[in-house]
C-alpha positions in Angstrom: 5.7 -32.6 37.8 4.1 -29.0 37.1 6.1 -26.7 39.5 9.7 -28.4 39.6 11.5 -30.2 42.1 13.8 -28.0 44.5 17.4 -28.0 43.7 18.1 -29.8 47.2 17.0 -32.7 45.9 19.2 -35.2 44.0 18.3 -35.5 39.9 16.1 -32.3 40.8 14.7 -31.0 37.9 12.5 -28.3 36.5 8.5 -28.7 36.2 7.2 -30.1 32.6 6.2 -26.3 32.2 9.5 -24.6 32.2 11.1 -27.7 30.5 8.6 -27.6 27.4 9.1 -23.9 27.1 12.9 -24.8 27.1 12.1 -27.5 24.3 10.0 -25.5 21.9 12.7 -22.2 22.4 10.1 -19.9 22.5 8.4 -17.6 25.2 4.9 -17.7 23.6 4.4 -21.8 22.6 1.4 -23.5 22.2 0.8 -26.3 24.7 -1.5 -29.1 24.8 -2.5 -30.9 28.2 -4.4 -34.0 27.0 -7.2 -35.7 28.9 -7.1 -33.2 31.3 -10.4 -35.1 33.2 -7.9 -38.1 34.3 -6.0 -35.8 36.6 -5.8 -37.7 40.3 -5.0 -36.8 43.2 -2.7 -38.7 45.1 -0.1 -38.9 48.0 2.2 -37.4 46.0 -0.1 -34.0 45.3 -2.7 -32.5 43.7 -2.1 -31.3 40.4 -5.5 -29.6 39.8 -4.7 -27.0 42.0 -1.2 -26.6 40.5 -2.8 -26.1 37.4 -5.0 -23.4 38.7 -2.2 -20.9 38.7 -0.5 -21.9 35.0 -4.3 -22.0 33.6 -5.2 -18.6 35.2 -4.1 -15.4 33.5 -4.6 -13.1 36.6 -1.8 -15.0 38.3 0.4 -16.9 35.9 2.6 -13.9 34.9 4.3 -14.6 38.0 4.3 -18.3 37.9 6.6 -19.8 40.1 8.7 -23.0 39.6 10.3 -24.4 42.4 13.6 -25.2 40.7 14.2 -21.8 39.3 13.2 -20.0 42.1 12.4 -17.0 40.4 9.3 -15.7 38.9 8.3 -16.5 35.0 5.9 -14.8 32.9 3.2 -17.8 31.2 0.7 -15.2 30.2 1.9 -15.5 26.4 1.3 -19.1 26.7 -1.8 -20.7 24.6 -2.9 -23.3 26.7 -5.4 -26.0 25.1 -6.8 -28.6 27.0 -9.0 -31.7 25.8 -11.7 -33.9 27.7 -13.9 -36.4 27.2 -16.2 -35.4 30.2 -16.5 -32.5 32.2 -17.7 -34.3 35.5 -14.3 -35.2 36.7 -12.9 -31.9 36.3 -12.6 -29.6 39.5 -14.9 -26.4 39.4 -12.2 -23.9 40.0 -10.0 -25.5 37.1 -13.1 -25.5 34.9 -13.6 -21.7 35.5 -10.2 -20.5 34.1 -11.5 -22.4 30.6 -13.1 -21.7 27.6 -15.3 -24.3 26.4 -15.7 -25.4 22.9 -17.8 -28.6 22.6 -17.2 -30.2 19.7 -19.4 -32.8 18.4 -19.3 -36.8 17.2 -18.6 -37.3 13.5 -22.0 -37.8 11.7 -22.3 -41.2 9.6 -21.6 -39.4 6.5 -18.1 -37.8 7.9 -17.6 -41.6 9.1 -18.2 -43.2 5.8 -16.0 -40.4 4.0 -13.1 -41.2 6.6 -13.3 -44.9 6.4 -13.7 -45.0 2.6 -10.4 -42.5 1.8 -8.3 -43.2 5.4 -9.1 -45.9 7.4 -9.2 -48.5 4.7 -6.5 -47.8 2.5 -4.2 -48.0 5.8 -5.5 -51.3 6.7 -4.6 -52.3 3.4 -1.4 -51.4 3.9 -1.2 -52.8 7.1 -2.2 -56.3 5.9 0.0 -56.3 3.0 -2.7 -56.3 0.8 -4.3 -53.7 -1.9 -7.3 -52.9 -4.0 -6.6 -55.3 -7.0 -7.1 -57.8 -3.8 -9.3 -56.5 -1.1 -12.5 -53.9 -1.8 -15.0 -52.9 0.4 -18.5 -51.4 -1.1 -20.1 -47.9 0.5 -23.3 -50.0 1.6 -21.0 -52.4 3.7 -18.9 -49.8 5.2 -22.2 -48.0 5.9 -23.6 -51.3 7.5 -20.7 -51.7 9.9 -20.9 -48.0 10.7 -24.4 -48.1 11.6 -24.6 -51.7 13.1 -21.5 -52.7 14.5 -20.3 -49.2 15.5 -21.8 -46.8 18.4 -18.8 -44.1 19.1 -18.0 -40.8 18.8 -14.7 -41.3 16.8 -13.6 -44.0 14.3 -11.4 -46.5 16.3 -14.0 -49.1 16.5 -14.4 -48.9 12.7 -10.8 -49.4 12.5 -10.7 -52.6 14.2 -13.7 -53.6 12.1 -11.7 -52.7 9.1 -8.7 -54.5 10.3 -11.3 -57.9 10.9 -12.1 -58.0 7.5 -8.8 -57.3 6.4 -7.1 -60.6 8.3 -10.0 -62.5 6.5 -9.3 -61.6 3.5 -5.6 -62.8 4.0 -6.8 -65.9 4.5 -8.9 -66.3 1.9 -6.5 -64.9 -0.6 -3.4 -66.9 0.8 -5.5 -70.0 0.7 -6.7 -68.9 -2.7 -10.4 -69.7 -1.9 -12.3 -66.5 -3.4 -11.6 -64.9 -6.6 -9.8 -61.3 -6.5 -10.5 -58.7 -6.4 -12.6 -59.9 -3.4 -15.6 -57.8 -2.9 -17.0 -57.2 0.2 -20.9 -56.4 0.5 -23.4 -55.9 3.1 -25.1 -59.2 3.6 -21.5 -60.8 3.9 -20.7 -58.7 6.9 -22.2 -61.1 9.1 -20.2 -64.6 7.9 -17.1 -62.0 8.8 -17.8 -59.7 11.9 -20.5 -62.3 13.0 -23.7 -61.0 14.6 -25.0 -57.1 14.6 -23.4 -55.8 17.6 -26.4 -52.8 17.6 -29.7 -52.0 16.6 -31.8 -48.9 15.7 -35.3 -48.6 16.4 -37.5 -47.9 13.6 -40.5 -45.9 13.9 -43.4 -47.7 14.5 -45.7 -48.2 11.5 -48.7 -49.1 13.5 -49.1 -46.6 16.3 -51.5 -47.2 19.4 -52.8 -45.0 22.1 -50.5 -44.7 25.0 -47.3 -44.9 22.9 -45.1 -41.7 21.2 -41.9 -41.4 20.1 -39.4 -39.3 21.6 -35.8 -38.2 20.6 -33.1 -39.2 22.6 -29.2 -37.4 23.1 -26.1 -39.7 23.8 -23.0 -38.8 23.6 -22.1 -41.1 20.1 -25.0 -39.6 18.4 -29.0 -39.5 18.4 -31.8 -42.1 18.7 -35.8 -42.6 19.4 -37.1 -43.8 22.3 -40.8 -45.3 22.5 -42.4 -43.8 26.1 -45.3 -46.6 26.7 -48.2 -45.9 28.7 -51.0 -48.3 30.1 -53.7 -48.0 32.6 -55.7 -50.4 35.1 -57.8 -50.9 37.8 -56.2 -49.5 40.7 -56.2 -46.0 43.3 -54.9 -43.5 41.0 -51.0 -44.4 41.3 -48.5 -43.4 38.7 -45.7 -45.7 38.4 -42.1 -44.7 36.7 -40.1 -47.6 35.2 -36.9 -47.3 33.0 -34.1 -46.2 35.0 -35.2 -42.3 35.1 -33.7 -39.4 36.7 -35.6 -37.4 39.5 -36.2 -34.6 36.5 -37.7 -37.0 34.1 -40.0 -38.4 37.1 -41.2 -34.7 37.9 -41.7 -33.8 34.0 -44.3 -37.1 34.3 -46.0 -35.9 37.1 -46.3 -32.1 36.1 -47.6 -34.0 32.9 -50.8 -35.8 34.6 -51.4 -32.5 36.8 -51.8 -30.6 34.2 -54.2 -33.3 32.4 -56.2 -33.5 35.2 -56.2 -29.9 35.9 -57.1 -29.0 32.2 -58.9 -32.4 31.2 -60.0 -34.1 34.4 -63.9 -32.5 34.1 -64.4 -33.5 30.4 -63.4 -37.1 30.4 -66.2 -39.1 31.8 -64.5 -42.5 30.3 -61.6 -41.8 32.7 -61.8 -42.6 36.5 -58.5 -40.6 37.9 -58.7 -41.9 41.6 -59.9 -45.6 40.5 -57.0 -46.3 37.4 -53.2 -46.8 37.9 -51.0 -45.4 35.4 -47.7 -47.2 34.1 -44.9 -45.4 32.1 -42.2 -47.4 31.0 -39.1 -46.0 28.7 -37.5 -48.6 27.1 -33.7 -49.3 27.2 -34.1 -50.2 30.9 -30.2 -50.7 31.8 -29.5 -47.0 30.2 -29.9 -44.0 32.9 -32.1 -41.1 31.4 -33.0 -37.9 32.4 -33.6 -34.5 31.1 -36.1 -31.8 31.1 -36.9 -32.2 27.3 -38.4 -35.6 27.8 -41.6 -33.4 29.5 -43.4 -32.9 26.2 -42.8 -36.6 25.3 -44.5 -38.0 28.6 -47.3 -35.7 28.4 -48.0 -36.6 25.0 -47.8 -39.9 26.2 -50.5 -39.7 29.3 -53.1 -37.8 26.7 -52.8 -40.2 24.1 -53.6 -42.7 27.0 -56.2 -41.0 28.7 -58.0 -39.8 25.3 -57.5 -43.1 23.6 -56.3 -41.2 21.0 -53.5 -42.3 18.9 -50.1 -40.3 18.2 -48.8 -39.7 15.1 -45.8 -41.8 15.5 -43.3 -38.9 13.2 
């Protein structure tokens, strides 16, 4: 597909790169390689290794297509590749690219996209107009926060389509007055129960609980890191699908507290007390060095018996 077939084969064609240049009619077109992280090695070859020569500015001056059987200069071509994840892109291929990370939409951006673009599109697709169906801003905000969790807006479009289908049935059966305005308190009856919930900051804090910020590919969230102690032999237990870096952060935190405060805290016997730290959302793997400060705060709060401000 990339390098073309030799002309000795029946139905031989140039590769996609040369075909694209022929189609563009220019020597310096822009190529978009969409979803480059989905490249798969199979019995028919390794496309990633073929792309190495295509994307390398030092090598692609002499790119060789099997069909042309002459060198072709690709150094003027501007390549843009997209990917959802960097984990599956081979490191040598990634090394030839300049990374530009694009963050997900914010909720405010999603609100405006939904209002000005997605909702009118849903109305048009379902044969409706704004004199028949309207969705107020509060309802749209609720859909974004409690019925979708994504970087883009595909799920938001699906939920708006669902509202349009329900509205179509009600309008045809003449069971509602027009315009039918969908408000936030009506969403449960239309879309069902909320699919996602966000934790609220605790109003009453207890010693041994600290609020941490969590990064996810679809935006941020808060996590409560919970610590408790019981009679034992000085063991530290960690639960909540934590990675090695996070486990080490907890060990470092405990060592730091024992080395600095161990002599001053008479009420807490480290050798006769087991400590258990849990990070909620146990089904979600978590890891990163930035959690260290929250783990340290949780342990310090538990051992000193002092509350941490919830904010």
